[in-house]
C-alpha positions in Angstrom: -73.6 -43.2 115.2 -70.6 -42.8 112.9 -72.4 -44.0 110.1 -75.2 -41.2 110.6 -72.4 -38.6 110.8 -70.8 -39.7 107.5 -74.1 -39.5 105.7 -74.9 -35.9 107.4 -71.2 -34.7 106.0 -72.0 -36.4 103.0 -75.3 -34.4 102.5 -73.9 -31.3 103.6 -71.1 -31.8 101.2 -73.6 -32.3 98.2 -75.5 -29.5 99.2 -72.7 -27.1 99.3 -71.4 -28.2 95.8 -75.1 -27.7 94.2 -75.4 -24.2 95.8 -71.5 -23.1 95.0 -71.8 -23.7 91.2 -74.2 -20.4 91.0 -71.6 -18.2 93.0 -68.7 -18.2 90.6 -68.2 -14.9 88.8 -65.9 -14.0 86.0 -65.4 -10.3 86.7 -61.7 -10.2 85.9 -60.3 -8.1 83.0 -59.3 -10.6 80.0 -55.5 -11.2 80.3 -53.8 -9.0 77.2 -50.3 -7.8 76.5 -49.8 -4.1 76.4 -47.2 -1.9 75.7 -46.9 0.8 78.1 -45.1 3.9 76.6 -43.0 6.3 79.0 -40.9 9.4 78.3 -39.2 10.4 81.4 -35.7 10.8 80.1 -36.1 14.5 80.3 -35.4 17.6 82.4 -38.6 17.1 84.2 -37.6 13.6 85.6 -41.4 12.9 84.7 -43.2 11.0 82.3 -44.3 13.6 79.5 -45.4 11.1 77.1 -49.0 12.3 76.6 -48.0 15.9 76.6 -45.3 15.5 73.7 -46.2 12.9 71.5 -48.6 12.5 69.0 -48.4 9.3 67.1 -47.0 5.8 67.9 -45.8 3.2 65.3 -45.1 -0.4 66.5 -43.2 -2.7 64.2 -43.4 -6.2 65.4 -40.9 -8.8 64.6 -40.9 -12.6 65.4 -38.2 -14.5 67.4 -36.1 -14.8 64.6 -36.0 -11.0 63.8 -38.5 -11.3 60.5 -41.0 -8.5 60.4 -44.5 -9.4 61.1 -46.6 -6.3 60.9 -47.0 -2.5 62.1 -49.4 -1.0 64.4 -50.3 2.7 64.2 -52.0 4.9 66.8 -53.0 8.4 67.7 -52.3 8.9 71.3 -55.0 11.3 71.8 -57.9 9.0 71.1 -56.5 5.4 70.3 -54.2 4.6 73.5 -55.7 3.4 76.7 -55.0 6.3 79.4 -53.0 8.0 76.8 -50.0 5.6 76.9 -50.9 1.8 76.6 -51.4 -0.1 73.3 -53.0 -3.2 73.5 -51.5 -6.1 71.3 -53.1 -9.3 72.5 -55.6 -9.3 69.3 -52.8 -9.3 67.0 -50.3 -11.7 68.6 -50.3 -15.7 69.2 -48.5 -17.3 72.2 -44.6 -16.9 71.5 -41.6 -14.5 71.7 -41.4 -11.3 69.9 -39.3 -8.2 69.2 -41.0 -4.9 69.3 -39.5 -1.8 67.8 -41.5 1.8 68.3 -41.1 4.8 66.4 -43.1 7.9 67.8 -43.7 10.9 65.8 -43.3 9.6 62.0 -46.2 11.8 60.7 -45.8 12.5 56.9 -42.2 13.7 57.0 -40.5 10.3 57.9 -40.8 6.7 56.8 -39.5 3.5 58.2 -38.2 1.4 55.2 -35.9 -1.9 54.9 -32.2 -1.7 53.8 -33.0 -1.2 49.9 -35.4 1.7 50.5 -38.6 -0.3 50.2 -41.5 -0.8 52.5 -41.0 -3.3 55.0 -42.3 -6.7 54.0 -43.8 -9.4 56.1 -41.5 -12.3 56.7 -38.6 -10.9 54.5 -37.6 -7.6 56.3 -35.2 -8.2 59.3 -35.1 -5.9 62.5 -31.6 -5.0 61.5 -32.5 -3.6 57.9 -34.9 -1.1 59.3 -34.0 2.3 58.7 -35.5 6.0 59.2 -36.0 7.7 55.9 -36.6 11.5 55.4 -39.7 12.1 53.0 -38.3 14.9 50.6 -40.9 17.0 48.4 -38.1 19.3 47.4 -34.3 19.8 47.1 -34.4 22.8 49.7 -35.7 21.9 53.2 -37.0 25.2 54.7 -38.9 23.8 57.9 -38.1 22.5 61.2 -38.6 18.8 61.6 -40.9 17.4 64.2 -39.5 15.4 66.8 -39.1 11.6 66.2 -38.0 9.1 68.8 -36.9 5.5 68.4 -37.5 3.1 71.2 -34.8 0.3 71.4 -36.0 -3.3 70.3 -37.9 -4.8 73.2 -38.3 -8.7 73.6 -41.7 -10.0 74.7 -42.4 -13.4 75.9 -46.3 -13.9 75.4 -47.4 -17.1 77.2 
């Protein structure tokens, strides 16, 4: 009797295992790293990032503070939901520091301490400077808004 019961349980488990293999679905979104931008330090006390920001430039540094790459996005069409930038394709697992500059346009550039473009593996986070691009000696126009986000450390595991 017990032997028959063991055999039935074994057959039931075997059938369950055979049937269960075609019932596994992978419908979850892929695991990625996103930067979500907020502009809520304003008089409205609400996030007005989408309404006030045109472009975002993200400068990525390694754990030691050496520059790796820059990613640029126009907020209207290139950011997810207007305020999220995916970074998973560009980053391997590790620790990174990210500096965000909003609104660079053609009036400003981000340079290293010597006035040159940032060089991967050479420029450090502490050397990064914002520079005005001047076409004439007299400035007769209003500058667009430029915002710097404080460096953020990301642990991508």
